[in-house]
Structure formats: structure tokens, C-alpha cells
Backbone as CSV, one residue per row, in Angstrom:
resi,resn,N_x,N_y,N_z,CA_x,CA_y,CA_z,C_x,C_y,C_z
1,MET,154.937,-14.366,-269.013,153.998,-15.415,-268.122,152.248,-13.826,-267.716
2,ALA,151.507,-15.101,-268.242,150.254,-14.556,-268.270,150.114,-14.569,-266.437
3,ASN,149.307,-12.793,-266.175,148.781,-13.066,-264.387,146.928,-12.975,-264.538
4,GLU,146.643,-13.252,-265.972,145.669,-13.732,-265.326,144.779,-14.769,-266.905
5,VAL,144.193,-15.104,-265.959,143.186,-16.486,-266.581,142.361,-16.477,-267.195
6,ARG,141.567,-15.991,-268.569,140.365,-14.904,-268.260,139.087,-16.748,-268.261
7,THR,138.512,-16.573,-268.080,137.066,-17.925,-268.085,135.817,-17.388,-268.574
8,TYR,135.052,-18.260,-269.336,134.706,-18.335,-269.759,132.951,-18.834,-269.222
9,ASN,133.217,-18.722,-268.029,131.921,-19.147,-266.898,131.227,-18.109,-265.895
10,ASP,132.039,-16.869,-266.523,132.017,-15.874,-265.382,129.906,-15.408,-264.868
11,LEU,129.960,-14.830,-265.998,128.409,-15.489,-265.687,127.707,-16.167,-265.297
12,ASN,127.808,-17.089,-265.088,127.375,-18.463,-264.927,127.252,-18.269,-264.053
13,HIS,128.570,-18.477,-263.910,128.984,-18.894,-261.539,128.038,-17.814,-261.041
14,PHE,128.071,-16.579,-261.600,127.054,-15.340,-260.721,126.092,-15.984,-260.649
15,ILE,125.643,-16.014,-261.930,123.892,-16.816,-262.057,123.662,-17.996,-260.947
16,ASP,124.555,-18.311,-260.766,124.204,-20.073,-260.026,124.366,-19.544,-258.822
17,GLN,125.286,-18.859,-258.112,125.282,-18.051,-256.640,124.461,-17.088,-256.201
18,VAL,123.278,-16.106,-257.453,122.322,-15.586,-256.863,121.022,-16.658,-256.545
19,SER,121.533,-17.124,-257.584,119.960,-18.066,-257.653,119.841,-19.710,-256.094
20,ARG,121.704,-19.386,-256.034,121.727,-20.240,-254.041,121.403,-19.578,-253.810
21,GLY,120.827,-18.221,-253.408,121.115,-17.613,-252.286,119.387,-17.074,-252.103
22,LEU,118.408,-16.939,-253.684,117.079,-16.647,-253.850,116.620,-18.052,-252.828
23,PHE,116.966,-19.161,-253.718,116.106,-20.491,-253.558,116.607,-21.442,-252.172
24,ASN,117.688,-20.504,-251.863,118.709,-21.737,-250.756,118.661,-23.285,-251.495
25,GLU,119.184,-23.194,-252.429,119.058,-25.139,-252.834,120.570,-24.705,-251.998
26,ALA,120.769,-26.666,-252.047,121.790,-26.787,-251.663,122.683,-28.031,-252.975
27,SER,121.682,-27.469,-254.081,122.951,-28.375,-255.145,123.759,-28.330,-255.801
28,THR,124.169,-29.099,-256.273,125.683,-28.519,-256.782,125.985,-27.815,-257.409
29,PRO,126.981,-27.060,-257.629,127.325,-25.979,-258.381,127.738,-26.467,-259.861
30,SER,126.994,-25.428,-261.009,126.847,-26.015,-262.212,127.949,-25.180,-262.923
31,VAL,129.371,-24.740,-262.137,130.515,-24.275,-262.517,131.869,-24.713,-261.439
32,LEU,132.905,-25.128,-262.127,133.183,-26.364,-261.231,134.801,-24.837,-260.844
33,ASN,135.131,-25.305,-259.244,136.353,-24.302,-259.188,137.057,-24.668,-258.978
34,ALA,138.401,-23.716,-259.970,139.411,-24.010,-259.738,140.853,-23.201,-259.481
35,ASP,141.561,-23.204,-258.859,143.299,-23.364,-259.184,143.784,-23.772,-260.446
36,VAL,144.105,-21.913,-260.400,144.861,-22.268,-261.789,146.497,-21.554,-261.259
37,THR,147.783,-22.635,-261.401,148.853,-21.940,-261.538,149.908,-21.579,-262.638
38,GLU,150.554,-20.922,-263.088,151.211,-21.097,-264.483,153.004,-20.159,-263.643
39,SER,153.881,-21.569,-264.191,155.292,-21.520,-263.782,155.674,-21.710,-265.941
40,ASP,157.059,-21.082,-265.781,157.705,-21.011,-266.818,157.370,-22.072,-267.672
41,ASP,157.242,-23.054,-267.288,157.296,-24.573,-268.518,155.677,-25.049,-268.480
42,LYS,154.700,-25.112,-267.344,154.065,-25.748,-267.929,152.377,-24.399,-266.829
43,TYR,151.758,-25.028,-266.848,149.930,-24.752,-266.482,149.565,-25.866,-265.637
44,THR,149.582,-25.697,-264.014,148.815,-26.381,-263.315,147.809,-26.396,-262.878
45,VAL,146.538,-26.675,-262.898,144.450,-26.198,-262.322,144.532,-27.651,-261.010
46,HIS,143.921,-27.335,-260.835,143.225,-28.170,-259.582,142.120,-27.284,-259.347
47,VAL,140.961,-29.020,-259.638,139.476,-28.799,-259.497,139.447,-29.745,-258.364
48,ASN,137.934,-28.821,-257.587,137.327,-29.373,-256.527,136.328,-30.450,-257.622
49,VAL,136.338,-31.442,-257.040,135.426,-32.472,-257.202,135.017,-33.736,-257.058
50,PRO,134.532,-32.953,-255.474,134.084,-34.316,-254.378,132.940,-35.218,-254.988
51,GLY,133.258,-36.530,-254.975,132.126,-37.298,-254.775,132.235,-37.670,-256.258
52,VAL,132.900,-37.407,-256.983,132.935,-38.100,-258.764,133.508,-38.428,-259.676
53,ASN,132.997,-39.417,-259.724,133.538,-40.330,-260.521,134.672,-40.089,-261.731
54,LYS,135.826,-40.653,-262.026,136.976,-40.579,-263.121,136.159,-40.552,-264.263
55,ASP,135.733,-41.094,-264.315,134.518,-41.551,-265.492,133.875,-40.704,-265.405
56,ASP,133.039,-39.886,-265.159,132.188,-38.779,-265.073,132.965,-37.753,-265.245
57,ILE,134.284,-37.184,-265.601,134.794,-36.528,-265.749,135.414,-36.075,-267.219
58,ASN,135.320,-35.294,-268.104,135.866,-35.180,-268.772,136.290,-33.813,-269.539
59,LEU,137.624,-34.373,-270.068,138.554,-33.297,-270.314,138.613,-32.961,-271.836
60,ASN,139.001,-31.628,-272.452,139.348,-31.245,-273.575,140.379,-30.193,-273.769
61,TYR,141.016,-30.431,-274.939,141.461,-28.977,-274.902,141.629,-28.971,-276.222
62,ARG,141.205,-27.270,-276.960,140.941,-27.025,-277.832,141.563,-25.812,-278.332
63,ASP,142.065,-25.390,-279.381,141.929,-23.677,-279.436,142.724,-22.648,-278.613
64,GLY,143.907,-23.659,-277.424,144.258,-23.157,-276.275,143.148,-22.754,-274.976
65,VAL,142.176,-23.396,-275.324,141.062,-23.633,-274.255,140.526,-25.059,-272.957
66,LEU,140.879,-24.911,-271.975,140.565,-26.329,-271.431,139.369,-26.249,-270.959
67,ASN,138.533,-27.303,-271.540,136.742,-27.304,-271.207,137.292,-28.451,-270.281
68,ILE,136.150,-28.516,-268.823,135.996,-29.670,-267.981,134.845,-30.062,-267.687
69,ASP,134.403,-31.115,-267.902,132.795,-30.701,-267.514,133.032,-31.886,-266.330
70,ALA,132.108,-32.166,-265.556,131.603,-32.928,-264.459,130.044,-33.194,-264.945
71,LYS,129.894,-34.831,-264.299,129.019,-35.324,-263.574,128.507,-35.661,-262.187
72,TYR,128.145,-35.140,-261.983,127.198,-35.385,-260.426,126.276,-35.765,-260.277
73,ASP,126.316,-37.183,-259.813,124.860,-38.122,-259.655,125.328,-38.745,-258.062
74,HIS,124.751,-38.611,-257.319,124.736,-38.564,-255.490,123.198,-38.797,-255.409
75,PHE,123.527,-39.782,-254.553,121.673,-40.221,-254.101,122.145,-41.334,-252.317
76,GLU,121.624,-39.944,-251.781,121.503,-41.154,-250.511,120.596,-41.523,-249.444
77,ASP,119.368,-42.749,-249.438,118.419,-43.168,-248.577,118.834,-43.459,-247.321
78,HIS,117.999,-42.825,-246.523,117.592,-43.060,-244.836,116.368,-43.314,-245.054
79,SER,115.805,-44.723,-244.308,114.974,-44.780,-243.894,115.170,-45.940,-242.593
80,ASP,113.449,-45.736,-242.284,113.698,-46.935,-240.855,113.266,-48.276,-241.791
81,GLU,112.395,-49.525,-241.004,112.623,-50.826,-241.407,110.850,-50.391,-241.207
82,ASP,110.334,-49.682,-241.295,108.416,-49.808,-241.889,108.675,-48.948,-243.259
83,ASN,109.788,-48.178,-243.187,109.887,-47.534,-245.571,109.415,-46.275,-245.481
84,HIS,109.571,-45.652,-243.834,109.563,-43.603,-243.454,110.502,-43.430,-243.727
85,VAL,110.806,-42.855,-244.883,111.379,-41.951,-244.964,112.217,-40.853,-244.462
86,LEU,112.934,-41.077,-243.239,113.317,-39.497,-242.546,113.933,-39.081,-243.061
87,LEU,114.437,-39.514,-244.810,115.950,-38.157,-245.113,115.846,-38.392,-246.882
88,SER,115.796,-38.180,-247.592,116.771,-38.308,-248.176,117.299,-37.298,-249.136
89,GLU,118.414,-37.437,-249.496,119.004,-36.270,-249.944,119.444,-36.742,-251.576
90,ARG,119.213,-36.151,-252.741,119.559,-36.194,-253.989,120.476,-35.246,-254.315
91,GLN,121.484,-35.373,-255.417,122.441,-34.606,-255.940,122.536,-34.625,-257.433
92,GLU,122.366,-34.462,-258.617,122.489,-34.692,-259.484,122.841,-33.670,-260.688
93,GLY,123.445,-33.617,-261.262,123.778,-32.470,-262.131,125.102,-32.582,-262.935
94,THR,124.897,-31.198,-263.875,126.453,-31.525,-264.136,127.361,-30.182,-264.128
95,ALA,128.490,-29.337,-264.261,129.494,-28.495,-264.255,129.909,-28.749,-264.696
96,HIS,130.333,-27.194,-265.219,131.537,-27.178,-266.598,132.372,-26.003,-266.307
97,ARG,133.470,-25.872,-266.697,134.563,-24.926,-266.790,135.482,-24.412,-268.282
98,SER,135.178,-23.595,-268.125,136.216,-23.567,-269.380,137.539,-22.417,-268.967
99,LEU,138.705,-22.881,-269.350,140.037,-22.284,-268.677,140.880,-21.686,-270.446
100,ASN,141.215,-20.440,-270.421,142.233,-20.368,-271.326,143.695,-20.321,-271.366
101,LEU,143.942,-21.593,-271.739,145.693,-21.895,-271.022,146.587,-21.412,-273.017
102,PRO,146.793,-20.460,-273.499,147.289,-21.170,-274.251,148.963,-20.961,-274.206
103,GLY,149.454,-22.115,-275.876,150.511,-22.262,-275.804,151.544,-23.660,-275.063
104,VAL,150.178,-24.292,-275.453,149.871,-26.296,-274.158,150.368,-27.403,-275.839
105,ASP,151.101,-28.021,-274.835,151.892,-29.062,-275.502,150.749,-30.049,-275.481
106,GLU,149.685,-30.357,-276.661,148.653,-31.222,-276.554,149.327,-32.617,-275.770
107,SER,149.743,-32.643,-276.320,149.942,-34.421,-275.956,150.585,-34.940,-275.366
108,GLN,151.234,-33.498,-273.925,151.738,-33.694,-272.822,151.103,-34.267,-271.330
109,ILE,149.613,-33.150,-272.000,148.302,-33.163,-271.190,148.655,-34.734,-269.753
110,SER,148.409,-34.479,-268.598,148.189,-35.411,-267.932,146.950,-35.022,-266.932
111,ALA,146.325,-35.716,-265.846,145.877,-35.240,-265.262,145.125,-37.026,-264.395
112,THR,145.323,-36.172,-263.268,144.694,-37.513,-261.853,143.707,-37.118,-261.180
113,THR,142.828,-37.625,-259.735,142.223,-37.795,-259.282,142.875,-37.937,-258.056
114,GLU,142.234,-36.955,-257.303,142.664,-37.556,-255.169,142.718,-37.010,-254.292
115,ASP,141.207,-37.861,-253.230,140.742,-37.368,-252.535,139.668,-35.417,-252.749
116,GLY,139.230,-36.392,-254.133,138.518,-35.655,-253.912,138.920,-34.117,-255.237
117,VAL,140.174,-34.547,-255.506,140.481,-33.165,-256.397,141.397,-33.720,-257.919
118,LEU,140.823,-32.888,-258.635,141.199,-32.907,-259.885,142.611,-32.612,-260.320
119,ASN,143.852,-33.565,-260.432,144.534,-32.180,-260.958,145.553,-32.268,-262.423
120,ILE,145.135,-31.184,-263.277,145.371,-31.288,-264.863,146.867,-30.639,-264.652
121,THR,148.150,-31.208,-265.412,149.285,-30.815,-266.144,149.204,-30.422,-267.514
122,LEU,149.456,-29.182,-267.882,150.037,-28.474,-269.478,151.290,-28.176,-269.264
123,PRO,152.150,-28.778,-269.517,152.948,-28.927,-270.588,152.887,-27.265,-271.443
124,LYS,153.739,-27.207,-271.602,153.860,-25.233,-272.934,154.928,-25.636,-273.891
125,VAL,154.480,-25.459,-275.172,154.705,-25.818,-275.942,156.713,-25.454,-275.813
126,GLN,157.867,-25.961,-275.683,159.113,-25.429,-275.947,159.310,-24.966,-277.098
127,GLU,158.904,-23.243,-277.517,159.617,-23.223,-278.917,160.908,-22.416,-278.632
128,GLU,161.596,-22.894,-279.611,163.469,-23.018,-279.429,163.557,-21.272,-280.592
129,ASP,164.444,-20.892,-279.949,164.789,-19.533,-281.042,165.507,-20.456,-282.519
130,HIS,164.866,-19.520,-283.126,165.347,-20.265,-284.671,166.615,-19.203,-285.739
131,LYS,167.378,-19.282,-285.106,168.963,-18.638,-285.787,168.572,-17.843,-287.061
132,ILE,168.897,-16.978,-287.600,168.398,-16.500,-288.634,169.799,-16.115,-289.447
133,SER,170.525,-17.048,-290.528,172.079,-16.395,-290.677,171.590,-15.288,-292.279
134,ILE,172.681,-14.579,-292.183,172.796,-13.620,-292.111,173.604,-13.173,-293.891
135,ASN,173.312,-13.277,-294.472,174.103,-13.121,-296.215,174.973,-12.038,-296.847
């Protein structure tokens, strides 16, 4: 089993964190935070996607890489009876994550969302030893 999951978004995550600190932004992060576990027969990925509709999540697995894209589009409007806006908070944007998870049986990948968490199960290809006869 591999003990290291390589990600392609480390630089983007660093830039996002620095810009949030510099500009004091409370916007949605551009990189999705994930927990990845591996067993002998599968990878399991849990990604925080609070408030994201499942129709706004796109999953793709190709060449050993799982790509996750999510579109955030939250809007809250608080106003009084005279239409004086007391508070207006808007968050919108996209977030992405790529994870290198080789040896997956692509036809068996499954995903669900529950309580703002995207849960992805990626079963590994079960290779059987090929016995070679000696003549």
C-alpha cells in the first residue's frame, strides 16, 4: 500500500491560504480539503462540501487520478422592511482537488453525500496471480 497520496493542488492551496490571510477574505476555498484512507482492497475519500448541491459536484477518474470539482453558490439576503440592507453575504466560486490513486476499478467507483461530506469509494483492481507452467 502506498503511504503517500500525491496531490496536484498543494501550490494552489498555499496561495489560497496566503491570500486569505493578506486580504482577510472569508470566501470559499479554491481547494477542497480531503481525508484519504487506503486498505488492501480500496481507497476511501471524504471531502468537505458544506452547502453544495450534489448536482454541482463533478467527479472524474482518469489515468490513476481522481478529480473533484465543486461549484459553490451561496447567497443570503438580510434586509429590513424598508429595504435597507443590514447584511449581505455572498459566496460563490469553484473548488478543485486532484488525487493520485492508482490501480482503481473504474467501473466500481461509488459516491454519496451526507451532512456536507462527499464520500467516495474507489475499489482497487483485484489482480490474480497468473500461474505460468514450465515445459
